[in-house]
N, C-alpha and C positions, 0 to 999 in steps of 0.2 A: 504494499499499500505506500501511498504517497503523502507528504505534507507540503503545503505552499506557505511561504511566509513573504509578506511585504509590509513595510511600515510597521504598523502595530497589530497586525492582523495574521493569525495562523489558521489554515485550512486543513483538518486532518481528516483523509478520506476514509482511514481505518476506523476510527472512533465516530465519523460522520459527526464532527464537532468544529465549530467556529468558534475562536476566541479573539477578543479585540481587547487591547490594553491589557491582556491577561484575565479578562473576565470572559466567561462563556456566554454566547448570545445564542438564543433559541431562534432557530430560522425554520420555515418549511422545507421539505425535502427538495421540492423542484427549486426553490431559491438555493439551497445549498448545491445543487447541481449546475446551476447556472454560474454561481461563484467559481466552482471547480473548473468549469469550461473555459471561462475568461481568464483564471489564473494559468491555466495549462496553455493558453495562447496569449500570454502578456505581451503588450507591445504591438500586436497585430491588430487591425480591425477586423472584427468578426462580422460577416453579413447576418441579416435578419434570417435569412433561409438557412444559412448554417446553423444558427441557434436553434431553430425550430426543429431542425432534422435532429441535431445532437441531443438537445435538451429534452423537447417536447416528443420527439421522434415522429413528428406529424408536420404536414405543411398546411395544415387547417385551423392555424392559432391566428386570431386578429392581432392587428398591431397595438390594439389596446391593452390586451392580455400581455402581450411582450413588454410594453411599456410599463404595466403596472409591476410587472414582476422585476424589472430593472429597478424601478423605484424601490422595492422593498430590499433588493440587494443593497442598494446605496445606504439605505437606512440602517441594514445590519452591521455594515463596517464603518458607520459614522461619517459617511460621505455626505459633503453639502449637497442637498439637491438642487438648490438654486444655482450655485457654482460649484459643480463637481471637480474633485481633484484626481480621483482615481478611475471612476467608470465614466468614460467620456461619450458622448453620443457624436456619432459621425454622421452628419445628416444626409439622408439618401443612400447610407450604406448600412450602417449598424452600429456596433460598439467596440470600445477598446478599453482594456484595464491598462492604464498608464501608470505603470509601477515596475520596479525592479524587483522580481519574483524569485525567491530562492527555493529551489526543488530538493527534497531530500525523501529519504525513505522512512517510513514511521516504524517506531518498535512494535512487536506484536503485542497484543492484549494480553495482561497476565490472567492467567488461568481460564483462558478461552479455549472451548473444546465443545464439540457437536453433542447434542443430547444422545444418550443411550437408549436402547429399545425400552428398558424399565421406565426410564424417565418420560420417554414419548407417550406412551400410554400406560397410566397408572394401574398397578396390579390391584388396586383397592376398588377400582371402577366396578360395579355389577355387572354381570353378564346377562345378555337377553335372555328372557324366560323360553323354555323350550316350547311353550306352547303358543307363542307367537310365529306367525308365519315369517319365513325368511325373505328379505328382498332379493331381487336378482343380482344387483352389481354396486361395488364400492368402487370409485374413481379416486385413487389415493393420489397425494402430491407427487409430481414428478421431481427428477434430479438434474440439475444443469451442470454438467461437467465439462463444460466447454471453455470455462474462465472468461468466456466474453460477456461483458458487462451490458452490451446490446441485447443479449438473450437473458436478461436477470428475471424477465416476467416469465420465464418457463415454468418454475417451481409450482406457482399457484395458478398462474393465468391460462397456461395450457391445459392443465386438467379440468380447469373450469370451462374451458371452451368446449373440450370433449364431453363433459358431463351435460352441458346446457344443449349440444347438438343431439346428443342420445335422447335427452328429456323430451326435446322437442319434435324429435323425428322417428322415435320407436316407442314401443309399448312396455319397455323394460321399467321395472321397479327399482329405482335407484336409491342408495343411501344418500341422504342429503348433504350437501357439500360442506355445510358449517360441522358436520358430524366427525369428518376426517380431519378437523384442524390439528387434533393431538398427534397425527401423523407427519406433521410439519418438521422438517429439518431432522429427519431420521439419519443415523449415520451408517445404515447397513441398508442392503437392497437387495432381496432374495425372495424365493418362492416360499420360504418359511414365514416372511413377513406377511405374504399375502394369505398364508393359511391363518396367521395369528389375527390378521384384520377381519376374516371371514367370521371368525369365532366371536371378536369382540363387537363387531358391527352388525352381527346377524344377517349374515348376506350368503348367497351361494358363491359368487366370485368376487374377485378384487383384482382391480387392473393396477400394475405399478409401471412406470416408464423411466426412461433415463434418455438424456440428449447429450451427445458427445461429437467432437469433430475429427475426422479423419486426417492423415497426414497430408492427402491432397487437397484439404479445404472442405471436402465434403462433409455435410452434417449427417449424423446416424441417429435415429429414433429408434431404440430398442424397447420392447414392452413385454412383459408377461402377464397372462391372464391365470390365476390361480385359484384354485378352490381349498377348502378345509383339508380334503382328502390328498390331492395331487395338484400338478401343473397341467393346466389344460391347453395352453397355448403360449409359445414364445417365438418372437419374430422381430427382425430389423428390418428398416427401410433405409436407403441412402438416397439424398439429393441436395439440391442447393436451397430448396424452399422448405422450411421446417413446417410451415402450415399446410402445405400439401401433403407432407407426410402425416401429418396428423389426421388430415381428412382420410387417407389410407388406414389409418388406425382405426378411426370411428367405423368405416366400412367393415374391417376384419372384426371388430368386437361385434357389431350387429349381425354378422353372419354367423360367429361362433355361438351367439346366444339365440340364434334362430330369427332374428330380426330381418328387416328390408334395408339393404344399403342404401345410405343417405346420398343424395345427388353432390355433384362437385361444386364448391361455395367459392365466391371470389376472395382470393388470399388477402387483400388488404383489409375487408370487412372482418374477416377472421382474426387476423393479427391485432387490428385495433381493439376488438371486442374482447381479446385474451388479455391484453395490456389493461382495458378498463377493469376486467374483473379481477386481475391480479391486484390492482391498487386498492378496490373496494375490499377484497379479502383481507389485505393487510391493514385496513382500516385508514387509509391515507385519501379521505373523502374529498379533499379539495383538488388534489390532483387527478383523482379518478373522474370527477365530474367535470372538471377542465377539458381532459382529454376526451370525454365522451361528448361533450358540447361542440368541441371543436372538430370532431370526427362525423358529425350527423349528416353533413352533406354528402359524405362517400358511404356510409355504411347503413345497413338496413337492419335496425335494433329488433330483436325479437322480444317476445313478452317478458321473457326472463330479465333482459336487460333492461327493459323498461321499469320493471321492479326494482331493480339496482338503481336506476336513475332517480325514481321517487324516494328510495331511502336516501341516497346522497342529498338530494335537494332539501329533504327534511332536517338532514343532519347539519346542513349549512345555514339552517333557519330561514330557507326560502319555501315557505308553508304552502301558499296559494299555489305556486308551481308544481310542488309536490303532490298536492291533492289532484290539482287536473292531470299530471301525466298518470297517477295511480288509477283515476276513474276512467280514463280513455282505455288504460289496458285492461282494466276490470271488465268493461263492456265487450272488448275483444275476446278476452279469456272465457267469458260466458257463451258467446257465439260459438266459439271453438270447443266448448266442452271440457276445457282444461280446469277441472276442478282443484288441483293442488295450487295451481297460481291464482285461481280465485280466492282461496282461502288465505294464500298470503297476502294478496293485495287487500283483502278486506281487513285484515289484521294491522296492515300498514295504515289505511284510512283511519282505523279506530285509533291508532297512535296518534295521528295528526289531529284528529278531533278533540282527543283529550288535552293535548297541549293548548288547542285553540279555544278551549271552554266550551264545546260544543258536545255536552256530555250525552245528550239523546242519540245525537249521531254516532258517538262512540259505542254506545251500548248497542244500537242496532246493528253496526258493522261487525261487532263482536260475536253477537249472537248468530248472525248469519255465517260467520266463518267456522264457528264451534258446530253449528247444524250440518255444514258441509261434511264434517269429519264424522259426526255421530251418525249420520246418514250412509256412511260408507262412499260417499262420493269422493272426498280428499282422502289421500292416504294418511295413515297414523304417524308419518314422518313430519306432517305439518301441525301437529298437536302441539308441540312444546311452544313454538312460535304464537300460536292462537292463544294459548292459555296465559303466557306471559303478557300479551297484549290485553287480555281481558282482567289480568291482576293488576296492572297499571291503571286501568278504569277504576277498580274498586278501590285503589291506594289513594288515587286523587280526589275520590268521593269521601275518603276518610273512613272506609268500610274496612278496617283492619283484618278483621277475622275472615271476611270473604277473599281478601287479598291474598291472606295467608293459605287458604285452602287451594285457590288458584296456582300458588308457586309450588306448593307441595305436589300437586298433580303434574305441573309442567317438569318439575324434578324428576318424578317418577317416570314420565313419558320418554324424557330426553335420555335418561339412564336405559331405558328398555331398547332404544333404538341407537345407542352409542353417540348421542350427539352431545358433545362436550361443550361447545359453545353454548347452545341454549341450557343446558344444564348449570353453567356457571351465571348466566343472566338471569335465570330463575332463582339461584340462590341469593343474588343481589337483592331482588324483588321480596324474597323470603326475609331478608334482614329488615327491610323496611316495614314489613308487617310486624316483625318482632320488635321494633322499635315503636310502632304504634301501640303495641300493647305493654309498653314499658320493660320489655326483656333486653336492655341495652348491652349488658354484658355479652349475652348470646349472640346478638347482632353484631358487635364489634369483632369478636373472634371469628364469627363466619366470613365477614367481609375480609380481614387480613388473610384468612386462608384462600378465599377466592383470589385476592390479589397476587399471593404467592403462585399459586397454581397457574394463573392466567399469565404471569411473567415467565414460568418456566416452560409454558407452551407458546410462547412468543404471539399470545391473543392480546394484543395491545388495547383493542376496543373494549374487551372484557375488564382489562387492568383499568383503564380511565373509568369505567363505570364503577366498579369497586372502590376507587378512591374518592370518586365525587360522593357516593354513597357513605363511606366512611367518616367524610368531612361533615355530613349531615348527622351522623350518630355521634360523635365527638362534640359537636355544636350542642346536640341534645343533652348531652351529659354534662355540659359546662367546662369540658376540657378543650379550651379554647386554643392554647398552644398547639396540642396535637390536630385538633381540626384544621388550624390554618397550614400545618405541615402537610397533611393529607390533600388539602385543596390546591396547594402549591404544586405538589406533583401531580394532580389532575390537570391543572391548567398547562403545566409544561407538556404532558401528553396530548392534550387537546390541541395545543398549537402545532406540535409536530405532526399530529394526524390531519390537521385541517378541519376538526370537528367543532365548528361553530356553536352549536347548541350546547355541548358539554363545556365548552369554555365559557359560556355566558352563565351556565349553571354554577361552576365553581367559584366565578368571580362574586356571583350574588351571595352565594352561602359565605364567602370570606367577608363580604361586607357585615353580614348579620352577626358574624363571631367577632369582628373588630368592635362593631357598636355595642354588643352585648358586654364584651370585656372592657368596656370603657375606653378604647383607644380611638377617640372620635376623630383626632386628625389624620390619622392614618385612615380610618374609613372616609373621610371626605375626600383625601387624595385618590383613593380608589375609586369612589364615584365618579369624580372628574375625570379622571384616566380612562375608565370603563365607558364614558360617554363619547369619548374621542375615539376609542378602539372599536366600539360596536355600533355607534351611531344609532338611526332611529328603528333600524328595521330588526325586529326580533319577535320570537313566538309570544302569544298573548298573555301565557302563564308567567312567562319571564319578566315582562313588561310590569304585570301586576307585582311581582316579588321586587322589582327595582323601585317602584314608586312607594310600596311599603317601607323599603330600606330608607328611602330618603325621607319619609315622613318620620321615621324613629330618630334619623339623625337631626331632623329639624327639632324634634320634641327634646332631646339630650342638649341642644345647643340652646335651649330657652325659647324658641320660636314656637310657641304653643298652638296658637290659632292656625297657624299655617299647616302644622303638622295634622291637627284634627280635620282640617278641611281636606286635606290630601288622603288621609287615611280613610275618611269616609267615602271618598270616591271609590277607594281600593275595595273597600268593603262591599260597596254595591256591585262592582265587577265579580267579585268572588262570589256572591251570593247568587247572581244570573248563572255563572258557570258552575255552581255548586261543588267548587274546590274546597279542600279541607282547610285551606288557608283563612277562609272565612271565620274560623273560630280564632286563629290567631290576631287577627284584625279585630274581631269583636271583643276580645279579652283586653286589648291594648286600649281601645277606645273607651271601654267602660273603666278604667283605671284614670284615663286622662280626664275624662269627664268629672270623676270625682275630685280629681286633684283641683279643677276649676270650680268645684262647689256644685255642679249641675247633676244633682241626685236624679231628676226625672230622666234625663237622657240616658245616663249610666243604667238605671233600671229598664229603659226601653230596649237597649241592646241586648239585654239578657236572653231575649226570645231567640236570638240568632243561636245560642249556646244549648238550646233545648236539645238538639241531637248531637250534641257533642260526644264524641267517642271518648273523651279524657275526662273523667269525673273531678280530678284535680282542678283543672282548669276552670270547670264550671263552678265548682264549690267556692274557689277563691274570689270569683267575680260575686257570686251572691253574698258571700262574707262580706266583702269590700263594700257593697252598697248597704249591707244591715249595719255595719260599723259607722259609716256616715250618718245613717239615720238614729244613731244613739243607742242601737240594739247589740251591744257588745255581748250579752249572755249568749244570744242567738248566733252571732257571727262565730264566737268562739265554739259552739256546739256543732256547727256546719263543718269548720275545718277539722274538729276533733274526729267526727264520724268519717269523713273520708280518710284520714290518716290512718285510723285504725282498721280500715276495711280494705283500702287501696294500696297498690305500689307507690313506692317514693321514688322509684327509678325516673329519670327524665326530667326535663325542664319544669313541667308543670308541677310534678311531684316535689320536685326540690323546692320551688317557689312555696309551695303550700306548706311544707314543713319549715321554712324559715319564717313564714308569716305567723304560723300557729306558735312557733317557739318564742317570737317577740311578744306576741298577746300573752303568752303564759308568764313571761318574764315581766311584763307590765302589771299583771294580776297578782304576782307574787307566788304563782303555783309552782314552786321549786321542785319538789318531787317528781311532778309529771314532766317538767322541763328536763329534769336529770336524764330520765328514761328516753325522751325524743332525742336530747343531744347526742346520746351515745350512738346514734345513727346519723345525725347530721355532721357530727365531726369527722366522718368519713367522707363527707361530699365535697365536691370540687370548691376550692378557695378561690378559684379564678373567677368566680361569680361574686361581685361585690357584695351584695346584701347576705349572701352566705358567710362571706369572709367578716363582715361587721358582726354579725351574730355570734360566730365563732370567738371572735376577739373579746366582746364584751363578755359573753359567758364565762371564758377563761379567767378573766380578770375579776369577776365576780365570785367564781370559786375559790381564788387565792384569799378572799377576804382581807386584803390590805392594798393600800393605795398603789397603783401601777408604777413600774419604774421607768425610767427614760426610754428604755428600748420599746416599751410597749407603747408610749406616747408617740415616739418616730413611727412605729407602725400604724398607729391610728391616723397620723397626718398624712402618711403614704396613701391609706385607704380613703380618707375623706376626699383627697386631690382627685381620686378616681370616680368619686360620687358627689358631682358639684350640685345635685338635685337636692341633697339635704339641706343646703344653705338655702335654698330657694323654698322649699316645700315645709321643713320642719326646723326652724332655728332653734326652738326649744330642746329639740333632741340633740343638736350639735353641741349646744352649751352644757347640757347634762354630761356629753361625753368627755368634754374637756374641763369638767369641773373637779374631778377626783372623788366624786360621790357613788362611783359605781358599785363599791363594796358595801356601802351603807343604806342604799335605798333603791327601790325599783325605778326603771325609766319612766318617764312623763307619759300618761296616756295620749297616744295620738287618735285622731279620727280617720286614718290612714293605715293601710297594712304596709309593713316594712318595704316590700318590692316596689309599691307604688311611690313610696316616698324618697326611695333612691333612684328611681327612673327619671 
């Protein structure tokens, strides 16, 4: 491998890493390839056609796409866009890297080695049940033994193309392409592997292929078709055009399996399709969609490729286009009687509807997809995808138990068909369901396991989803440092893969973690930077989250009326969409109204929480209204009942415990307080009100005036909670008076969390 150095920049092709002034800069793969090519030809003007051929491997990329890529490359190496010093535009010709570039060989990565068979397919993965019918064929990833970077798409793209051609033109029952992801990057290639794949993927035959180059420059495509018992077919084809050889392979496989040979197809269309499918399979959404859109004038995308296009558009937050592509493909699939594609397209439309807040449409699409499977029209291999989509619908509606059931069924069906990809995605959904039922410890461990397994299998899309979900879990358990670390990893992966939706999600969750941990200046900087990066176009559910985060930031910085007005608008959107976020907005508004003394409005918003799946959140709001109405005994009883009967895991449960603890301290109920604090003391002190309760309780238990170190801790904590000065100056005076050990705190008309918010 090679490294290129110029000025303060280092491009390491082995590590696929760009460093500027000693710091690693995250760039999209396409931009990295562009920089490599310009560095390789430094000092020479590279024409636009040459760049399109070498980097995009296509002549159907618009000038605006190329110009935008060059702009991103300049930004990555800190080149001045208005007056560039390094990447020079040569008008009418192309671009030139105007720098003295040093080329050197890069050292091998420490500890790098291919996956062993036991790593590639986990021994603990349950085998398919003997009672389930075997599928006809599994198309495993191919091997590129040519060392030609121009053929890097062979590993996943070529088998994907073979898979799609077989699926569209024969009646063979194929193992889903996602199910063979575990076989990527195998270190061996033999008929024994094919036999193992047949057993683990529950199929009659497995196809394995490798591509090499002969001494005379000819390409060689060798493949074997193996069964669990023996080798069925082994053959090689030689030629100059790999796609022509692949078409011969398809006809051989169809013939061997009793199908009808496929007609010859245009090589360019097949090659571009293979590259698109390869990029999509690797999770590189931005590159895959750019290549697909630039190739459309010359390729004839089949329905499977249209499904891929809809998914890529959704991943890049182009929701309306995604829906239009999926609906057109669905109509065509229905006319052609292609039930499997119908089911997957319906599941895709269901996901888009959930994100857009059209829950009735989501339910209709998901029900139709499931019905196709239950009626036996669509194969059982589509079931994990369909069930995960259905589970996401339940999750966004706050129906945690229903989401958990859908996730469990998705996991079981994915295991039965050997579909590792959908099994891990379903486990991410299951973790969210565990979070909804306050089982955060289990959810956390599950997601860590998913992230590890996804990384070992090179399933970057799954690893990205795991880190996004883990960030939500850690925020929910008030471990903000761990949450921000997971979300930072997610954002890096999302940028690498070009996943706009996941990047938006990771940044939004980071905003909430920063706001809730009191790091308001960092949160404000992130909001401003996010607006510049993302712009106005984003999914409806993400926009609702962004505006809710902005409202909370306004409230924390003292702009109360602006915050209330903004959150009221977001509550209306969430209620119309029936998203679970309506409960978060309603509980915040309830407390904000009470802080401003508007008890009637606070009481009116309680009806939004009537169907809240979290009893602690609902009870806290009810108790807060009672307390403001002077009903202290009833407020205490409401909190106490839920504390004794429900889990205290998760943010609502922790808030309830803290509010109850402070009320007990105000009432002088020390015995009950001691019991409660045995659990509160183990809760995350990264949460300001929790830390305040723990600090004051510890001082009172000592029974003597606090020492200077305690006062320093108090001052640092109060600095994180500026609302205390605005809302409860009497409490702040008490904390600083030194009377903690001798008398109870002054009674407030607000619960502690509201006083600190």
